[in-house]
C-alpha positions in Angstrom: -342.2 -226.0 236.2 -344.0 -225.7 233.0 -343.3 -228.2 230.2 -344.5 -228.6 226.7 -346.5 -231.7 226.0 -344.5 -234.5 224.2 -346.7 -234.5 221.1 -345.8 -230.8 220.4 -342.1 -231.3 220.2 -340.2 -233.1 217.4 -337.3 -234.7 219.2 -336.8 -237.4 216.7 -333.4 -235.9 215.8 -332.1 -236.4 219.3 -331.7 -240.2 219.5 -332.0 -239.9 223.3 -331.9 -243.6 224.0 -328.1 -243.6 223.2 -327.1 -240.2 224.6 -326.2 -241.4 228.0 -324.1 -244.2 226.6 -322.2 -241.7 224.5 -321.9 -239.0 227.2 -321.4 -240.6 230.5 -321.2 -238.2 233.4 -319.7 -238.8 236.8 -321.3 -237.1 239.8 -318.2 -234.8 239.9 -318.8 -233.7 236.3 -322.4 -233.1 237.0 -321.5 -231.0 240.0 -319.0 -229.1 237.9 -321.9 -228.3 235.4 -324.0 -227.0 238.3 -321.1 -224.9 239.7 -320.5 -223.4 236.2 -324.2 -222.5 235.7 -324.4 -221.1 239.3 -321.3 -219.0 238.7 -322.7 -217.7 235.3 -326.1 -216.8 236.9 -324.5 -215.0 239.9 -322.3 -212.9 237.5 -325.3 -212.1 235.4 -327.9 -211.4 238.1 -325.9 -210.6 241.2 -327.9 -213.0 243.4 -329.6 -216.3 242.5 -333.2 -216.5 243.6 -334.7 -219.4 245.6 -336.9 -220.5 242.6 -333.7 -220.7 240.4 -331.9 -222.7 243.1 -334.8 -225.2 243.2 -334.8 -225.6 239.4 -331.0 -225.8 239.5 -331.2 -228.6 242.2 -333.7 -230.3 240.0 -331.3 -230.1 237.0 -328.5 -231.3 239.2 -330.2 -234.6 239.8 -330.9 -235.1 236.1 -328.9 -237.2 233.7 -327.9 -236.0 230.3 -331.0 -237.5 228.6 -333.3 -235.7 231.0 -331.5 -232.4 230.7 -331.8 -232.6 226.9 -335.5 -233.4 227.2 -336.0 -230.5 229.6 -334.1 -228.2 227.3 -336.5 -229.1 224.5 -339.7 -228.9 226.5 -339.0 -226.8 229.6 -340.1 -223.3 230.5 -338.2 -220.1 230.4 -336.4 -220.7 233.7 -335.2 -224.1 232.7 -334.0 -222.8 229.3 -332.2 -219.9 231.0 -330.3 -222.4 233.2 -329.7 -225.1 230.6 -328.4 -222.8 227.9 -325.3 -222.4 230.2 -324.7 -226.2 230.3 -321.2 -226.9 229.1 -322.4 -229.8 227.0 -323.1 -228.6 223.5 -326.0 -231.0 222.9 -328.0 -229.6 225.8 -327.4 -226.0 224.6 -328.4 -226.9 221.1 -331.6 -228.5 222.4 -332.4 -225.1 224.2 -332.0 -223.3 220.8 -334.4 -225.9 219.2 -337.1 -225.4 221.8 -340.3 -224.3 220.0 -341.3 -222.0 222.8 -338.1 -219.9 222.9 -338.9 -216.2 222.5 -337.1 -213.5 220.6 -336.3 -211.7 223.8 -334.7 -214.9 225.2 -332.7 -215.3 222.0 -331.5 -211.7 222.2 -330.1 -212.5 225.7 -328.5 -215.7 224.5 -326.9 -214.0 221.5 -325.2 -211.5 223.9 -323.9 -214.2 226.3 -320.1 -214.4 226.3 -320.0 -217.8 228.1 -321.6 -219.7 225.2 -319.7 -221.9 222.8 -319.0 -220.7 219.3 -321.0 -223.5 217.8 -324.2 -222.3 219.5 -323.6 -218.7 218.4 -322.9 -219.9 214.8 -326.1 -221.9 214.9 -328.1 -218.8 215.9 -326.3 -216.6 213.2 -327.1 -219.2 210.5 -330.8 -219.6 211.5 -333.1 -217.7 209.2 -335.8 -217.1 211.8 -333.4 -215.5 214.3 -331.2 -213.6 211.8 -334.3 -211.6 210.8 -334.3 -209.8 214.2 -332.0 -206.8 214.2 -331.4 -207.0 218.0 -330.3 -210.6 217.8 -328.0 -209.8 214.8 -326.6 -206.7 216.7 -325.9 -208.8 219.8 -324.2 -211.5 217.8 -322.0 -208.8 216.1 -321.0 -207.4 219.5 -320.3 -210.8 221.1 -316.6 -211.6 221.0 -317.3 -215.3 220.9 -319.3 -215.2 217.7 -317.2 -216.7 214.8 -315.6 -213.9 212.7 -317.0 -215.3 209.5 -320.5 -215.0 210.8 -319.9 -211.5 212.1 -318.4 -210.3 208.8 -321.6 -211.4 207.0 -323.7 -209.7 209.6 -321.9 -206.3 209.5 -323.5 -205.2 206.2 -326.9 -205.4 207.8 -326.1 -203.1 210.8 -327.1 -199.5 211.0 -324.4 -196.8 210.6 -324.4 -195.8 214.3 -323.9 -199.4 215.3 -321.1 -199.9 212.8 -319.4 -196.8 214.2 -319.7 -198.1 217.7 -318.5 -201.5 216.7 -315.4 -200.0 215.0 -314.4 -198.6 218.4 -315.3 -201.6 220.5 -312.2 -203.2 222.0 -314.0 -206.4 222.9 -314.4 -207.6 219.3 -311.6 -208.8 217.1 -309.4 -206.5 215.0 -310.8 -207.9 211.8 -314.3 -207.1 212.9 -313.3 -203.6 214.0 -311.5 -202.9 210.7 -314.4 -204.1 208.6 -316.9 -202.1 210.6 -314.8 -199.0 210.1 -314.6 -199.7 206.4 -318.3 -200.1 206.0 -319.1 -197.0 208.1 -316.7 -194.9 206.1 -318.1 -196.2 202.8 -321.6 -195.3 203.9 -320.6 -191.8 205.0 -318.6 -191.3 201.8 -315.2 -190.7 203.5 
């Protein structure tokens, strides 16, 4: 497993020495985390590879503090597993990882199993909101908060607005606004 050296990562905001006192986990809760992550990975990929299972077993043995550290410093595989962690602090640490790529963020923006807070954080981040594919995936994700989607819609291309206005997976408000914007651009 590849990790970023400690000196390259600013984790001063984490306050990790207190995190395990605040978020105590029982072995049952930790197993529930792993079961949820395994379920998400099997739905996404069909079958979970042996390398993923070994990383997942490594994550299983970790406490909260270590999972947050791994999320901040871990490699792509660790980030891909830890973004699915039901604990919001771990997911936020993945988003803050300095090595996360635009392609990874595109996948994350399209994930329907993420919490609204994580999607809101991505939508409000200047660096990620510059990418059209990330913005497009956020707009299509039904879990993205409506307020964020409505601000994103004006930046979408006409064909994507038209497709979004017919998409039954997004909320009615988003569909109606996408229809209004596409009609306004076509002059109807």
